[in-house]
PyMOL Python script that loads the backbone (N, CA, C, O; Angstrom):
from pymol import cmd

cmd.read_pdbstr("""\
ATOM      1  N   MET A   1       3.241-161.345 134.614  1.00  0.00           N
ATOM      2  CA  MET A   1       3.820-160.230 133.885  1.00  0.00           C
ATOM      3  C   MET A   1       3.340-158.916 134.503  1.00  0.00           C
ATOM      4  O   MET A   1       2.177-158.800 134.888  1.00  0.00           O
ATOM      5  N   THR A   2       4.221-157.940 134.596  1.00  0.00           N
ATOM      6  CA  THR A   2       3.903-156.648 135.169  1.00  0.00           C
ATOM      7  C   THR A   2       3.045-155.847 134.213  1.00  0.00           C
ATOM      8  O   THR A   2       3.282-155.856 133.005  1.00  0.00           O
ATOM      9  N   ARG A   3       2.052-155.157 134.740  1.00  0.00           N
ATOM     10  CA  ARG A   3       1.201-154.291 133.926  1.00  0.00           C
ATOM     11  C   ARG A   3       1.981-153.031 133.587  1.00  0.00           C
ATOM     12  O   ARG A   3       2.546-152.390 134.472  1.00  0.00           O
ATOM     13  N   ILE A   4       2.013-152.676 132.309  1.00  0.00           N
ATOM     14  CA  ILE A   4       2.775-151.527 131.841  1.00  0.00           C
ATOM     15  C   ILE A   4       1.819-150.405 131.462  1.00  0.00           C
ATOM     16  O   ILE A   4       0.830-150.644 130.770  1.00  0.00           O
ATOM     17  N   ASP A   5       2.104-149.170 131.912  1.00  0.00           N
ATOM     18  CA  ASP A   5       1.326-148.007 131.501  1.00  0.00           C
ATOM     19  C   ASP A   5       1.447-147.883 129.986  1.00  0.00           C
ATOM     20  O   ASP A   5       2.554-147.945 129.452  1.00  0.00           O
ATOM     21  N   THR A   6       0.340-147.709 129.293  1.00  0.00           N
ATOM     22  CA  THR A   6       0.368-147.791 127.842  1.00  0.00           C
ATOM     23  C   THR A   6       0.552-146.451 127.129  1.00  0.00           C
ATOM     24  O   THR A   6       0.603-146.443 125.899  1.00  0.00           O
ATOM     25  N   SER A   7       0.656-145.320 127.827  1.00  0.00           N
ATOM     26  CA  SER A   7       0.924-144.068 127.120  1.00  0.00           C
ATOM     27  C   SER A   7       2.360-144.109 126.606  1.00  0.00           C
ATOM     28  O   SER A   7       3.249-144.664 127.252  1.00  0.00           O
ATOM     29  N   GLU A   8       2.573-143.512 125.433  1.00  0.00           N
ATOM     30  CA  GLU A   8       3.923-143.538 124.851  1.00  0.00           C
ATOM     31  C   GLU A   8       4.939-142.827 125.742  1.00  0.00           C
ATOM     32  O   GLU A   8       6.078-143.280 125.857  1.00  0.00           O
ATOM     33  N   LYS A   9       4.549-141.730 126.365  1.00  0.00           N
ATOM     34  CA  LYS A   9       5.469-140.987 127.227  1.00  0.00           C
ATOM     35  C   LYS A   9       5.893-141.834 128.432  1.00  0.00           C
ATOM     36  O   LYS A   9       7.079-141.894 128.757  1.00  0.00           O
ATOM     37  N   ALA A  10       4.942-142.480 129.087  1.00  0.00           N
ATOM     38  CA  ALA A  10       5.265-143.339 130.231  1.00  0.00           C
ATOM     39  C   ALA A  10       6.072-144.550 129.774  1.00  0.00           C
ATOM     40  O   ALA A  10       7.001-144.975 130.461  1.00  0.00           O
ATOM     41  N   PHE A  11       5.724-145.096 128.636  1.00  0.00           N
ATOM     42  CA  PHE A  11       6.446-146.241 128.088  1.00  0.00           C
ATOM     43  C   PHE A  11       7.896-145.865 127.807  1.00  0.00           C
ATOM     44  O   PHE A  11       8.803-146.646 128.094  1.00  0.00           O
ATOM     45  N   GLU A  12       8.122-144.690 127.253  1.00  0.00           N
ATOM     46  CA  GLU A  12       9.494-144.226 126.983  1.00  0.00           C
ATOM     47  C   GLU A  12      10.288-144.135 128.275  1.00  0.00           C
ATOM     48  O   GLU A  12      11.455-144.524 128.305  1.00  0.00           O
ATOM     49  N   ARG A  13       9.684-143.630 129.342  1.00  0.00           N
ATOM     50  CA  ARG A  13      10.378-143.560 130.639  1.00  0.00           C
ATOM     51  C   ARG A  13      10.759-144.961 131.123  1.00  0.00           C
ATOM     52  O   ARG A  13      11.849-145.161 131.658  1.00  0.00           O
ATOM     53  N   GLN A  14       9.858-145.929 130.934  1.00  0.00           N
ATOM     54  CA  GLN A  14      10.142-147.295 131.362  1.00  0.00           C
ATOM     55  C   GLN A  14      11.289-147.909 130.557  1.00  0.00           C
ATOM     56  O   GLN A  14      12.129-148.618 131.112  1.00  0.00           O
ATOM     57  N   ILE A  15      11.323-147.638 129.260  1.00  0.00           N
ATOM     58  CA  ILE A  15      12.424-148.144 128.429  1.00  0.00           C
ATOM     59  C   ILE A  15      13.735-147.487 128.842  1.00  0.00           C
ATOM     60  O   ILE A  15      14.768-148.152 128.903  1.00  0.00           O
ATOM     61  N   LYS A  16      13.703-146.204 129.122  1.00  0.00           N
ATOM     62  CA  LYS A  16      14.904-145.493 129.569  1.00  0.00           C
ATOM     63  C   LYS A  16      15.433-146.093 130.874  1.00  0.00           C
ATOM     64  O   LYS A  16      16.635-146.315 131.016  1.00  0.00           O
ATOM     65  N   GLU A  17      14.545-146.350 131.810  1.00  0.00           N
ATOM     66  CA  GLU A  17      14.954-146.967 133.081  1.00  0.00           C
ATOM     67  C   GLU A  17      15.541-148.360 132.851  1.00  0.00           C
ATOM     68  O   GLU A  17      16.549-148.721 133.457  1.00  0.00           O
ATOM     69  N   LEU A  18      14.917-149.125 131.987  1.00  0.00           N
ATOM     70  CA  LEU A  18      15.403-150.467 131.663  1.00  0.00           C
ATOM     71  C   LEU A  18      16.793-150.397 131.036  1.00  0.00           C
ATOM     72  O   LEU A  18      17.676-151.185 131.377  1.00  0.00           O
ATOM     73  N   ALA A  19      16.981-149.452 130.122  1.00  0.00           N
ATOM     74  CA  ALA A  19      18.294-149.273 129.491  1.00  0.00           C
ATOM     75  C   ALA A  19      19.353-148.941 130.548  1.00  0.00           C
ATOM     76  O   ALA A  19      20.474-149.447 130.490  1.00  0.00           O
ATOM     77  N   HIS A  20      18.997-148.106 131.494  1.00  0.00           N
ATOM     78  CA  HIS A  20      19.933-147.760 132.567  1.00  0.00           C
ATOM     79  C   HIS A  20      20.299-148.997 133.391  1.00  0.00           C
ATOM     80  O   HIS A  20      21.472-149.209 133.697  1.00  0.00           O
ATOM     81  N   VAL A  21      19.325-149.795 133.745  1.00  0.00           N
ATOM     82  CA  VAL A  21      19.560-151.004 134.547  1.00  0.00           C
ATOM     83  C   VAL A  21      20.540-151.935 133.841  1.00  0.00           C
ATOM     84  O   VAL A  21      21.399-152.539 134.483  1.00  0.00           O
ATOM     85  N   PHE A  22      20.410-152.050 132.514  1.00  0.00           N
ATOM     86  CA  PHE A  22      21.265-152.969 131.756  1.00  0.00           C
ATOM     87  C   PHE A  22      22.477-152.286 131.119  1.00  0.00           C
ATOM     88  O   PHE A  22      23.142-152.872 130.265  1.00  0.00           O
ATOM     89  N   HIS A  23      22.764-151.043 131.533  1.00  0.00           N
ATOM     90  CA  HIS A  23      23.992-150.327 131.162  1.00  0.00           C
ATOM     91  C   HIS A  23      24.097-149.995 129.669  1.00  0.00           C
ATOM     92  O   HIS A  23      25.167-150.125 129.076  1.00  0.00           O
ATOM     93  N   TRP A  24      22.999-149.573 129.076  1.00  0.00           N
ATOM     94  CA  TRP A  24      23.006-149.096 127.689  1.00  0.00           C
ATOM     95  C   TRP A  24      23.189-147.586 127.689  1.00  0.00           C
ATOM     96  O   TRP A  24      22.656-146.898 128.559  1.00  0.00           O
ATOM     97  N   LYS A  25      23.941-147.064 126.720  1.00  0.00           N
ATOM     98  CA  LYS A  25      23.923-145.628 126.447  1.00  0.00           C
ATOM     99  C   LYS A  25      22.597-145.390 125.745  1.00  0.00           C
ATOM    100  O   LYS A  25      22.221-146.150 124.853  1.00  0.00           O
ATOM    101  N   TYR A  26      21.891-144.349 126.136  1.00  0.00           N
ATOM    102  CA  TYR A  26      20.504-144.147 125.707  1.00  0.00           C
ATOM    103  C   TYR A  26      20.327-142.740 125.180  1.00  0.00           C
ATOM    104  O   TYR A  26      20.778-141.777 125.801  1.00  0.00           O
ATOM    105  N   TYR A  27      19.669-142.616 124.034  1.00  0.00           N
ATOM    106  CA  TYR A  27      19.367-141.298 123.484  1.00  0.00           C
ATOM    107  C   TYR A  27      17.908-141.244 123.041  1.00  0.00           C
ATOM    108  O   TYR A  27      17.415-142.130 122.344  1.00  0.00           O
ATOM    109  N   HIS A  28      17.248-140.195 123.458  1.00  0.00           N
ATOM    110  CA  HIS A  28      15.875-139.903 123.028  1.00  0.00           C
ATOM    111  C   HIS A  28      15.801-138.402 122.803  1.00  0.00           C
ATOM    112  O   HIS A  28      16.126-137.626 123.702  1.00  0.00           O
ATOM    113  N   THR A  29      15.380-137.985 121.618  1.00  0.00           N
ATOM    114  CA  THR A  29      15.289-136.561 121.310  1.00  0.00           C
ATOM    115  C   THR A  29      14.241-135.896 122.196  1.00  0.00           C
ATOM    116  O   THR A  29      13.108-136.366 122.292  1.00  0.00           O
ATOM    117  N   TRP A  30      14.630-134.799 122.841  1.00  0.00           N
ATOM    118  CA  TRP A  30      13.715-134.086 123.728  1.00  0.00           C
ATOM    119  C   TRP A  30      12.527-133.533 122.951  1.00  0.00           C
ATOM    120  O   TRP A  30      11.375-133.688 123.356  1.00  0.00           O
ATOM    121  N   THR A  31      12.825-132.891 121.834  1.00  0.00           N
ATOM    122  CA  THR A  31      11.782-132.374 120.956  1.00  0.00           C
ATOM    123  C   THR A  31      12.226-132.610 119.519  1.00  0.00           C
ATOM    124  O   THR A  31      13.389-132.391 119.182  1.00  0.00           O
ATOM    125  N   SER A  32      11.321-133.048 118.687  1.00  0.00           N
ATOM    126  CA  SER A  32      11.704-133.422 117.325  1.00  0.00           C
ATOM    127  C   SER A  32      11.448-132.309 116.306  1.00  0.00           C
ATOM    128  O   SER A  32      11.424-132.571 115.103  1.00  0.00           O
ATOM    129  N   ILE A  33      11.260-131.097 116.761  1.00  0.00           N
ATOM    130  CA  ILE A  33      10.904-129.981 115.874  1.00  0.00           C
ATOM    131  C   ILE A  33      11.890-129.833 114.718  1.00  0.00           C
ATOM    132  O   ILE A  33      11.469-129.623 113.580  1.00  0.00           O
ATOM    133  N   HIS A  34      13.177-129.934 114.978  1.00  0.00           N
ATOM    134  CA  HIS A  34      14.189-129.746 113.936  1.00  0.00           C
ATOM    135  C   HIS A  34      14.823-131.054 113.471  1.00  0.00           C
ATOM    136  O   HIS A  34      15.851-131.037 112.795  1.00  0.00           O
ATOM    137  N   SER A  35      14.227-132.167 113.821  1.00  0.00           N
ATOM    138  CA  SER A  35      14.744-133.483 113.423  1.00  0.00           C
ATOM    139  C   SER A  35      14.071-133.930 112.129  1.00  0.00           C
ATOM    140  O   SER A  35      12.984-133.456 111.797  1.00  0.00           O
ATOM    141  N   PRO A  36      14.718-134.845 111.394  1.00  0.00           N
ATOM    142  CA  PRO A  36      14.077-135.387 110.183  1.00  0.00           C
ATOM    143  C   PRO A  36      12.753-136.071 110.533  1.00  0.00           C
ATOM    144  O   PRO A  36      12.647-136.753 111.553  1.00  0.00           O
ATOM    145  N   ARG A  37      11.767-135.884 109.693  1.00  0.00           N
ATOM    146  CA  ARG A  37      10.454-136.497 109.933  1.00  0.00           C
ATOM    147  C   ARG A  37      10.578-138.012 110.011  1.00  0.00           C
ATOM    148  O   ARG A  37      11.206-138.645 109.161  1.00  0.00           O
ATOM    149  N   GLY A  38       9.976-138.574 111.033  1.00  0.00           N
ATOM    150  CA  GLY A  38       9.893-140.018 111.153  1.00  0.00           C
ATOM    151  C   GLY A  38      11.081-140.697 111.803  1.00  0.00           C
ATOM    152  O   GLY A  38      11.051-141.911 112.002  1.00  0.00           O
ATOM    153  N   PHE A  39      12.155-139.937 112.150  1.00  0.00           N
ATOM    154  CA  PHE A  39      13.301-140.609 112.775  1.00  0.00           C
ATOM    155  C   PHE A  39      12.835-141.284 114.057  1.00  0.00           C
ATOM    156  O   PHE A  39      12.007-140.742 114.789  1.00  0.00           O
ATOM    157  N   LEU A  40      13.370-142.461 114.320  1.00  0.00           N
ATOM    158  CA  LEU A  40      12.892-143.290 115.417  1.00  0.00           C
ATOM    159  C   LEU A  40      13.156-142.651 116.783  1.00  0.00           C
ATOM    160  O   LEU A  40      14.051-141.818 116.926  1.00  0.00           O
ATOM    161  N   ASP A  41      12.371-143.049 117.773  1.00  0.00           N
ATOM    162  CA  ASP A  41      12.370-142.421 119.095  1.00  0.00           C
ATOM    163  C   ASP A  41      13.654-142.608 119.884  1.00  0.00           C
ATOM    164  O   ASP A  41      14.108-141.685 120.560  1.00  0.00           O
ATOM    165  N   VAL A  42      14.239-143.790 119.805  1.00  0.00           N
ATOM    166  CA  VAL A  42      15.312-144.152 120.724  1.00  0.00           C
ATOM    167  C   VAL A  42      16.501-144.745 119.967  1.00  0.00           C
ATOM    168  O   VAL A  42      16.339-145.523 119.028  1.00  0.00           O
ATOM    169  N   VAL A  43      17.702-144.351 120.407  1.00  0.00           N
ATOM    170  CA  VAL A  43      18.944-144.960 119.937  1.00  0.00           C
ATOM    171  C   VAL A  43      19.689-145.422 121.186  1.00  0.00           C
ATOM    172  O   VAL A  43      19.852-144.658 122.138  1.00  0.00           O
ATOM    173  N   MET A  44      20.139-146.672 121.176  1.00  0.00           N
ATOM    174  CA  MET A  44      20.878-147.227 122.308  1.00  0.00           C
ATOM    175  C   MET A  44      22.096-147.987 121.803  1.00  0.00           C
ATOM    176  O   MET A  44      22.073-148.592 120.732  1.00  0.00           O
ATOM    177  N   THR A  45      23.145-147.942 122.590  1.00  0.00           N
ATOM    178  CA  THR A  45      24.321-148.721 122.253  1.00  0.00           C
ATOM    179  C   THR A  45      24.945-149.299 123.522  1.00  0.00           C
ATOM    180  O   THR A  45      24.934-148.690 124.592  1.00  0.00           O
ATOM    181  N   ARG A  46      25.479-150.485 123.353  1.00  0.00           N
ATOM    182  CA  ARG A  46      26.222-151.153 124.424  1.00  0.00           C
ATOM    183  C   ARG A  46      27.201-152.092 123.742  1.00  0.00           C
ATOM    184  O   ARG A  46      26.816-152.940 122.938  1.00  0.00           O
ATOM    185  N   ARG A  47      28.472-151.923 124.078  1.00  0.00           N
ATOM    186  CA  ARG A  47      29.538-152.692 123.445  1.00  0.00           C
ATOM    187  C   ARG A  47      29.375-152.625 121.919  1.00  0.00           C
ATOM    188  O   ARG A  47      29.363-151.527 121.361  1.00  0.00           O
ATOM    189  N   GLU A  48      29.250-153.760 121.237  1.00  0.00           N
ATOM    190  CA  GLU A  48      29.208-153.775 119.773  1.00  0.00           C
ATOM    191  C   GLU A  48      27.790-153.676 119.211  1.00  0.00           C
ATOM    192  O   GLU A  48      27.603-153.759 117.997  1.00  0.00           O
ATOM    193  N   ARG A  49      26.809-153.502 120.063  1.00  0.00           N
ATOM    194  CA  ARG A  49      25.409-153.477 119.600  1.00  0.00           C
ATOM    195  C   ARG A  49      24.889-152.049 119.458  1.00  0.00           C
ATOM    196  O   ARG A  49      25.231-151.159 120.237  1.00  0.00           O
ATOM    197  N   LEU A  50      24.056-151.862 118.443  1.00  0.00           N
ATOM    198  CA  LEU A  50      23.398-150.589 118.188  1.00  0.00           C
ATOM    199  C   LEU A  50      21.929-150.874 117.930  1.00  0.00           C
ATOM    200  O   LEU A  50      21.585-151.666 117.052  1.00  0.00           O
ATOM    201  N   ILE A  51      21.068-150.225 118.696  1.00  0.00           N
ATOM    202  CA  ILE A  51      19.630-150.440 118.584  1.00  0.00           C
ATOM    203  C   ILE A  51      18.933-149.126 118.270  1.00  0.00           C
ATOM    204  O   ILE A  51      19.215-148.094 118.878  1.00  0.00           O
ATOM    205  N   PHE A  52      18.025-149.183 117.316  1.00  0.00           N
ATOM    206  CA  PHE A  52      17.087-148.102 117.035  1.00  0.00           C
ATOM    207  C   PHE A  52      15.705-148.653 117.358  1.00  0.00           C
ATOM    208  O   PHE A  52      15.373-149.771 116.965  1.00  0.00           O
ATOM    209  N   ALA A  53      14.900-147.873 118.071  1.00  0.00           N
ATOM    210  CA  ALA A  53      13.563-148.350 118.415  1.00  0.00           C
ATOM    211  C   ALA A  53      12.542-147.228 118.284  1.00  0.00           C
ATOM    212  O   ALA A  53      12.771-146.100 118.721  1.00  0.00           O
ATOM    213  N   GLU A  54      11.430-147.558 117.681  1.00  0.00           N
ATOM    214  CA  GLU A  54      10.272-146.666 117.663  1.00  0.00           C
ATOM    215  C   GLU A  54       9.321-147.180 118.735  1.00  0.00           C
ATOM    216  O   GLU A  54       8.993-148.366 118.766  1.00  0.00           O
ATOM    217  N   LEU A  55       8.881-146.291 119.606  1.00  0.00           N
ATOM    218  CA  LEU A  55       8.009-146.663 120.703  1.00  0.00           C
ATOM    219  C   LEU A  55       6.588-146.240 120.368  1.00  0.00           C
ATOM    220  O   LEU A  55       6.325-145.078 120.059  1.00  0.00           O
ATOM    221  N   LYS A  56       5.686-147.191 120.434  1.00  0.00           N
ATOM    222  CA  LYS A  56       4.290-146.939 120.100  1.00  0.00           C
ATOM    223  C   LYS A  56       3.397-147.472 121.209  1.00  0.00           C
ATOM    224  O   LYS A  56       3.761-148.404 121.926  1.00  0.00           O
ATOM    225  N   SER A  57       2.232-146.871 121.338  1.00  0.00           N
ATOM    226  CA  SER A  57       1.220-147.450 122.219  1.00  0.00           C
ATOM    227  C   SER A  57       0.787-148.772 121.585  1.00  0.00           C
ATOM    228  O   SER A  57       1.136-149.054 120.439  1.00  0.00           O
ATOM    229  N   ASP A  58       0.048-149.561 122.309  1.00  0.00           N
ATOM    230  CA  ASP A  58      -0.371-150.848 121.768  1.00  0.00           C
ATOM    231  C   ASP A  58      -1.194-150.703 120.490  1.00  0.00           C
ATOM    232  O   ASP A  58      -1.232-151.626 119.676  1.00  0.00           O
ATOM    233  N   ARG A  59      -1.848-149.570 120.306  1.00  0.00           N
ATOM    234  CA  ARG A  59      -2.665-149.355 119.103  1.00  0.00           C
ATOM    235  C   ARG A  59      -2.029-148.389 118.113  1.00  0.00           C
ATOM    236  O   ARG A  59      -2.580-148.162 117.036  1.00  0.00           O
ATOM    237  N   GLY A  60      -0.879-147.816 118.459  1.00  0.00           N
ATOM    238  CA  GLY A  60      -0.240-146.821 117.608  1.00  0.00           C
ATOM    239  C   GLY A  60       0.250-147.409 116.292  1.00  0.00           C
ATOM    240  O   GLY A  60       0.665-148.567 116.235  1.00  0.00           O
ATOM    241  N   LYS A  61       0.199-146.614 115.251  1.00  0.00           N
ATOM    242  CA  LYS A  61       0.628-147.047 113.920  1.00  0.00           C
ATOM    243  C   LYS A  61       1.830-146.225 113.477  1.00  0.00           C
ATOM    244  O   LYS A  61       1.947-145.046 113.811  1.00  0.00           O
ATOM    245  N   LEU A  62       2.726-146.864 112.718  1.00  0.00           N
ATOM    246  CA  LEU A  62       3.856-146.152 112.143  1.00  0.00           C
ATOM    247  C   LEU A  62       3.370-145.213 111.052  1.00  0.00           C
ATOM    248  O   LEU A  62       2.455-145.546 110.299  1.00  0.00           O
ATOM    249  N   THR A  63       3.986-144.035 110.968  1.00  0.00           N
ATOM    250  CA  THR A  63       3.728-143.150 109.841  1.00  0.00           C
ATOM    251  C   THR A  63       4.526-143.653 108.645  1.00  0.00           C
ATOM    252  O   THR A  63       5.412-144.495 108.794  1.00  0.00           O
ATOM    253  N   ALA A  64       4.218-143.147 107.478  1.00  0.00           N
ATOM    254  CA  ALA A  64       4.980-143.517 106.278  1.00  0.00           C
ATOM    255  C   ALA A  64       6.448-143.150 106.447  1.00  0.00           C
ATOM    256  O   ALA A  64       7.323-143.910 106.032  1.00  0.00           O
ATOM    257  N   PHE A  65       6.736-141.991 107.052  1.00  0.00           N
ATOM    258  CA  PHE A  65       8.124-141.576 107.259  1.00  0.00           C
ATOM    259  C   PHE A  65       8.838-142.515 108.241  1.00  0.00           C
ATOM    260  O   PHE A  65      10.011-142.832 108.043  1.00  0.00           O
ATOM    261  N   GLN A  66       8.152-142.958 109.286  1.00  0.00           N
ATOM    262  CA  GLN A  66       8.752-143.909 110.224  1.00  0.00           C
ATOM    263  C   GLN A  66       9.029-145.239 109.540  1.00  0.00           C
ATOM    264  O   GLN A  66      10.074-145.847 109.770  1.00  0.00           O
ATOM    265  N   GLU A  67       8.114-145.694 108.709  1.00  0.00           N
ATOM    266  CA  GLU A  67       8.336-146.937 107.965  1.00  0.00           C
ATOM    267  C   GLU A  67       9.566-146.822 107.068  1.00  0.00           C
ATOM    268  O   GLU A  67      10.341-147.773 106.955  1.00  0.00           O
ATOM    269  N   GLN A  68       9.750-145.674 106.435  1.00  0.00           N
ATOM    270  CA  GLN A  68      10.929-145.461 105.587  1.00  0.00           C
ATOM    271  C   GLN A  68      12.211-145.530 106.407  1.00  0.00           C
ATOM    272  O   GLN A  68      13.192-146.137 105.975  1.00  0.00           O
ATOM    273  N   TRP A  69      12.212-144.907 107.600  1.00  0.00           N
ATOM    274  CA  TRP A  69      13.386-144.977 108.466  1.00  0.00           C
ATOM    275  C   TRP A  69      13.656-146.407 108.931  1.00  0.00           C
ATOM    276  O   TRP A  69      14.802-146.855 108.930  1.00  0.00           O
ATOM    277  N   VAL A  70      12.606-147.121 109.326  1.00  0.00           N
ATOM    278  CA  VAL A  70      12.771-148.512 109.763  1.00  0.00           C
ATOM    279  C   VAL A  70      13.418-149.318 108.645  1.00  0.00           C
ATOM    280  O   VAL A  70      14.382-150.044 108.887  1.00  0.00           O
ATOM    281  N   ASP A  71      12.906-149.202 107.433  1.00  0.00           N
ATOM    282  CA  ASP A  71      13.455-149.949 106.295  1.00  0.00           C
ATOM    283  C   ASP A  71      14.905-149.570 106.022  1.00  0.00           C
ATOM    284  O   ASP A  71      15.746-150.446 105.822  1.00  0.00           O
ATOM    285  N   ALA A  72      15.205-148.274 106.011  1.00  0.00           N
ATOM    286  CA  ALA A  72      16.568-147.814 105.726  1.00  0.00           C
ATOM    287  C   ALA A  72      17.552-148.286 106.792  1.00  0.00           C
ATOM    288  O   ALA A  72      18.652-148.731 106.464  1.00  0.00           O
ATOM    289  N   LEU A  73      17.168-148.196 108.060  1.00  0.00           N
ATOM    290  CA  LEU A  73      18.065-148.602 109.141  1.00  0.00           C
ATOM    291  C   LEU A  73      18.274-150.110 109.169  1.00  0.00           C
ATOM    292  O   LEU A  73      19.378-150.570 109.461  1.00  0.00           O
ATOM    293  N   LYS A  74      17.239-150.886 108.872  1.00  0.00           N
ATOM    294  CA  LYS A  74      17.391-152.347 108.835  1.00  0.00           C
ATOM    295  C   LYS A  74      18.412-152.764 107.787  1.00  0.00           C
ATOM    296  O   LYS A  74      19.122-153.752 107.975  1.00  0.00           O
ATOM    297  N   LYS A  75      18.493-152.033 106.697  1.00  0.00           N
ATOM    298  CA  LYS A  75      19.448-152.365 105.622  1.00  0.00           C
ATOM    299  C   LYS A  75      20.889-152.206 106.074  1.00  0.00           C
ATOM    300  O   LYS A  75      21.789-152.760 105.443  1.00  0.00           O
ATOM    301  N   THR A  76      21.137-151.463 107.154  1.00  0.00           N
ATOM    302  CA  THR A  76      22.504-151.272 107.642  1.00  0.00           C
ATOM    303  C   THR A  76      22.990-152.440 108.490  1.00  0.00           C
ATOM    304  O   THR A  76      24.184-152.561 108.762  1.00  0.00           O
ATOM    305  N   GLY A  77      22.075-153.289 108.901  1.00  0.00           N
ATOM    306  CA  GLY A  77      22.439-154.388 109.786  1.00  0.00           C
ATOM    307  C   GLY A  77      22.259-154.056 111.259  1.00  0.00           C
ATOM    308  O   GLY A  77      22.475-154.918 112.111  1.00  0.00           O
ATOM    309  N   ALA A  78      21.872-152.833 111.576  1.00  0.00           N
ATOM    310  CA  ALA A  78      21.605-152.468 112.972  1.00  0.00           C
ATOM    311  C   ALA A  78      20.336-153.185 113.435  1.00  0.00           C
ATOM    312  O   ALA A  78      19.515-153.617 112.625  1.00  0.00           O
ATOM    313  N   GLU A  79      20.197-153.299 114.741  1.00  0.00           N
ATOM    314  CA  GLU A  79      18.962-153.847 115.297  1.00  0.00           C
ATOM    315  C   GLU A  79      17.918-152.740 115.287  1.00  0.00           C
ATOM    316  O   GLU A  79      18.147-151.655 115.821  1.00  0.00           O
ATOM    317  N   VAL A  80      16.779-153.017 114.682  1.00  0.00           N
ATOM    318  CA  VAL A  80      15.718-152.016 114.562  1.00  0.00           C
ATOM    319  C   VAL A  80      14.413-152.653 115.037  1.00  0.00           C
ATOM    320  O   VAL A  80      14.042-153.744 114.605  1.00  0.00           O
ATOM    321  N   TYR A  81      13.730-151.947 115.933  1.00  0.00           N
ATOM    322  CA  TYR A  81      12.516-152.498 116.529  1.00  0.00           C
ATOM    323  C   TYR A  81      11.394-151.464 116.561  1.00  0.00           C
ATOM    324  O   TYR A  81      11.639-150.258 116.598  1.00  0.00           O
ATOM    325  N   VAL A  82      10.182-151.954 116.546  1.00  0.00           N
ATOM    326  CA  VAL A  82       9.006-151.176 116.906  1.00  0.00           C
ATOM    327  C   VAL A  82       8.488-151.842 118.173  1.00  0.00           C
ATOM    328  O   VAL A  82       7.996-152.970 118.147  1.00  0.00           O
ATOM    329  N   TRP A  83       8.610-151.121 119.278  1.00  0.00           N
ATOM    330  CA  TRP A  83       8.257-151.682 120.573  1.00  0.00           C
ATOM    331  C   TRP A  83       6.958-151.086 121.092  1.00  0.00           C
ATOM    332  O   TRP A  83       6.689-149.893 120.943  1.00  0.00           O
ATOM    333  N   ARG A  84       6.156-151.959 121.710  1.00  0.00           N
ATOM    334  CA  ARG A  84       4.885-151.569 122.310  1.00  0.00           C
ATOM    335  C   ARG A  84       4.856-152.080 123.743  1.00  0.00           C
ATOM    336  O   ARG A  84       5.565-153.031 124.071  1.00  0.00           O
ATOM    337  N   PRO A  85       4.049-151.468 124.599  1.00  0.00           N
ATOM    338  CA  PRO A  85       3.989-151.925 125.996  1.00  0.00           C
ATOM    339  C   PRO A  85       3.732-153.426 126.129  1.00  0.00           C
ATOM    340  O   PRO A  85       4.254-154.059 127.047  1.00  0.00           O
ATOM    341  N   GLY A  86       2.958-153.990 125.251  1.00  0.00           N
ATOM    342  CA  GLY A  86       2.688-155.427 125.317  1.00  0.00           C
ATOM    343  C   GLY A  86       3.896-156.296 125.031  1.00  0.00           C
ATOM    344  O   GLY A  86       3.870-157.502 125.277  1.00  0.00           O
ATOM    345  N   ASP A  87       4.982-155.676 124.501  1.00  0.00           N
ATOM    346  CA  ASP A  87       6.220-156.401 124.185  1.00  0.00           C
ATOM    347  C   ASP A  87       7.231-156.347 125.331  1.00  0.00           C
ATOM    348  O   ASP A  87       8.371-156.781 125.167  1.00  0.00           O
ATOM    349  N   PHE A  88       6.827-155.820 126.487  1.00  0.00           N
ATOM    350  CA  PHE A  88       7.802-155.501 127.525  1.00  0.00           C
ATOM    351  C   PHE A  88       8.695-156.667 127.922  1.00  0.00           C
ATOM    352  O   PHE A  88       9.906-156.485 128.047  1.00  0.00           O
ATOM    353  N   SER A  89       8.144-157.853 128.125  1.00  0.00           N
ATOM    354  CA  SER A  89       8.985-158.981 128.549  1.00  0.00           C
ATOM    355  C   SER A  89      10.000-159.339 127.468  1.00  0.00           C
ATOM    356  O   SER A  89      11.121-159.738 127.786  1.00  0.00           O
ATOM    357  N   HIS A  90       9.631-159.204 126.206  1.00  0.00           N
ATOM    358  CA  HIS A  90      10.566-159.456 125.102  1.00  0.00           C
ATOM    359  C   HIS A  90      11.653-158.367 125.060  1.00  0.00           C
ATOM    360  O   HIS A  90      12.814-158.660 124.774  1.00  0.00           O
ATOM    361  N   ILE A  91      11.278-157.132 125.342  1.00  0.00           N
ATOM    362  CA  ILE A  91      12.244-156.027 125.380  1.00  0.00           C
ATOM    363  C   ILE A  91      13.275-156.272 126.473  1.00  0.00           C
ATOM    364  O   ILE A  91      14.466-156.035 126.271  1.00  0.00           O
ATOM    365  N   VAL A  92      12.824-156.744 127.623  1.00  0.00           N
ATOM    366  CA  VAL A  92      13.749-157.075 128.718  1.00  0.00           C
ATOM    367  C   VAL A  92      14.777-158.080 128.237  1.00  0.00           C
ATOM    368  O   VAL A  92      15.967-157.916 128.507  1.00  0.00           O
ATOM    369  N   GLU A  93      14.347-159.115 127.532  1.00  0.00           N
ATOM    370  CA  GLU A  93      15.278-160.133 127.031  1.00  0.00           C
ATOM    371  C   GLU A  93      16.265-159.547 126.013  1.00  0.00           C
ATOM    372  O   GLU A  93      17.441-159.913 126.014  1.00  0.00           O
ATOM    373  N   ILE A  94      15.804-158.658 125.162  1.00  0.00           N
ATOM    374  CA  ILE A  94      16.690-158.032 124.167  1.00  0.00           C
ATOM    375  C   ILE A  94      17.762-157.192 124.854  1.00  0.00           C
ATOM    376  O   ILE A  94      18.925-157.219 124.451  1.00  0.00           O
ATOM    377  N   LEU A  95      17.382-156.455 125.874  1.00  0.00           N
ATOM    378  CA  LEU A  95      18.315-155.534 126.522  1.00  0.00           C
ATOM    379  C   LEU A  95      19.147-156.167 127.633  1.00  0.00           C
ATOM    380  O   LEU A  95      20.128-155.572 128.078  1.00  0.00           O
ATOM    381  N   ARG A  96      18.779-157.349 128.082  1.00  0.00           N
ATOM    382  CA  ARG A  96      19.482-157.998 129.189  1.00  0.00           C
ATOM    383  C   ARG A  96      20.940-158.230 128.869  1.00  0.00           C
ATOM    384  O   ARG A  96      21.675-158.768 129.697  1.00  0.00           O
TER     385      ARG A  96
END
""", "prot")
cmd.dss("prot")
cmd.show_as("cartoon", "prot")
cmd.util.cbc("prot")
cmd.orient("prot")
């Protein structure tokens, strides 16, 4: 397994590159200053699939607001994930 840089910023770049390789439309807010608190980091779509993902370091914890968004989005039937660098091989399989 490839060693993944564990900073959230570097991890986000790796997910963005992976999304590009597998032809996903990818959205990540540049700055969240005017966004709702806790909205997840990444939105991706390809064909009929819609993914929301919160990207965390291996030790990062969800805030209460992020947990609320995760719960609300899961109720819609969309794919919702909390991804960490240690999950990289599983993320590849999801996006393949």
